[in-house]
C-alpha positions in Angstrom: 79.3 161.1 294.9 80.2 162.3 298.4 83.5 163.4 299.9 85.7 160.8 301.5 86.3 160.9 305.2 89.9 161.0 306.3 89.6 157.3 307.5 88.0 156.3 304.2 90.8 158.0 302.2 93.4 156.4 304.4 91.9 153.0 303.8 91.6 153.5 300.1 95.2 154.8 299.8 96.5 152.0 302.0 94.8 149.4 299.8 96.3 151.0 296.7 99.7 151.1 298.5 99.6 147.4 299.3 98.8 146.6 295.6 101.6 148.8 294.4 104.1 147.2 296.7 103.0 143.8 295.4 103.4 145.0 291.9 106.8 146.4 292.7 107.9 143.1 294.3 106.8 141.3 291.1 108.6 143.8 288.9 111.8 143.2 291.0 111.6 139.5 290.4 111.3 140.1 286.7 114.4 142.2 286.5 117.0 140.5 284.2 120.3 140.3 286.1 123.4 141.9 284.7 124.1 143.4 281.3 124.7 140.1 279.6 122.7 138.7 276.7 121.8 140.2 273.4 120.3 143.6 272.7 116.7 142.4 273.3 117.7 141.1 276.8 119.3 144.5 277.6 116.3 146.4 276.4 114.0 144.2 278.5 116.3 144.9 281.5 116.1 148.7 280.9 112.3 148.6 280.6 112.0 146.5 283.8 114.3 149.0 285.7 112.2 151.9 284.5 109.0 150.2 285.5 110.5 149.4 288.9 111.7 153.0 289.4 108.2 154.4 288.5 106.6 152.0 291.0 109.0 153.1 293.7 108.2 156.8 293.0 104.4 156.1 293.2 104.9 154.1 296.4 106.9 157.0 298.0 104.2 159.5 296.9 101.4 157.4 298.5 103.4 157.0 301.7 103.8 160.8 302.0 100.2 161.3 301.2 99.1 158.9 303.9 101.5 160.5 306.4 100.0 164.0 305.7 96.4 162.9 306.0 96.0 163.6 309.7 97.7 167.0 309.3 95.2 168.4 306.9 92.7 170.8 308.3 89.2 171.5 307.0 87.7 174.9 306.7 84.0 175.2 306.0 83.2 176.2 302.5 86.8 175.9 301.3 87.9 173.3 298.9 90.4 170.8 300.4 91.9 167.5 299.3 89.3 164.7 299.6 86.4 167.0 298.9 83.9 166.5 296.1 83.6 169.8 294.3 81.1 170.9 291.6 82.8 173.3 289.2 81.3 175.4 286.3 84.0 175.4 283.6 81.9 177.6 281.3 80.0 174.8 279.6 78.0 173.4 282.5 78.6 171.9 285.8 81.1 169.1 286.4 81.8 167.1 289.5 85.3 166.1 290.7 86.9 164.4 293.6 89.9 166.5 294.7 92.7 163.9 295.3 95.0 161.3 294.0 94.4 159.2 290.9 94.6 156.3 293.3 91.3 157.4 294.8 89.5 157.1 291.5 86.5 154.8 291.5 84.1 153.9 288.7 82.5 157.0 287.3 84.5 159.4 289.5 86.4 162.2 287.8 89.5 163.0 289.8 91.1 166.5 289.9 94.6 166.2 291.3 95.7 169.1 293.6 99.0 169.5 291.6 97.2 170.0 288.2 96.8 173.6 286.9 93.1 173.6 287.8 93.6 171.7 291.1 96.3 174.2 292.3 93.8 177.1 292.1 90.7 175.2 293.3 92.2 173.9 296.5 91.8 176.7 299.1 89.1 178.5 297.1 85.7 179.0 298.5 82.2 178.3 297.2 81.3 181.1 294.8 84.8 182.0 293.9 85.8 182.2 290.2 89.4 181.2 289.7 91.7 181.5 286.7 94.0 178.7 285.6 96.3 177.9 282.7 95.8 174.5 281.2 98.8 175.2 279.0 101.1 178.2 278.6 99.4 181.2 277.1 95.8 179.9 277.6 93.8 181.1 280.6 90.5 179.7 281.6 87.9 180.4 284.3 86.3 178.0 286.7 83.6 178.8 289.3 83.3 176.8 292.5 79.6 175.9 292.7 79.6 173.6 295.7 81.8 171.6 298.0 80.8 168.3 299.8 
């Protein structure tokens, strides 16, 4: 697994954005109009509205991510979004792509930059050992072994 170039990330995210927009358009067509009908109809309408809202949020997040891509700067040896990083979490080495779940491909473990581990890994350098809290009251260590 190798790090994605900015253009490859943009292409991947754009493809995912197109798919999400199509899914949102389909969800909008499936919305049941009004509050009429029996309880089952109203429940279906609530579910459809929740699904539609979640798709809108995901689309907005991807649009922001695409807009920020050209603004990100790389620093040699420092973990940035889009990198493939090898971490030692204490039980052996594991490889992750730092990025969005929308960038996941077959066999690729994704570490999102907003996760507890992702927040401390992004900006760290090769050789650094960072501490993160996977849940309140539990601290763990991770060592950055390499960055591609």
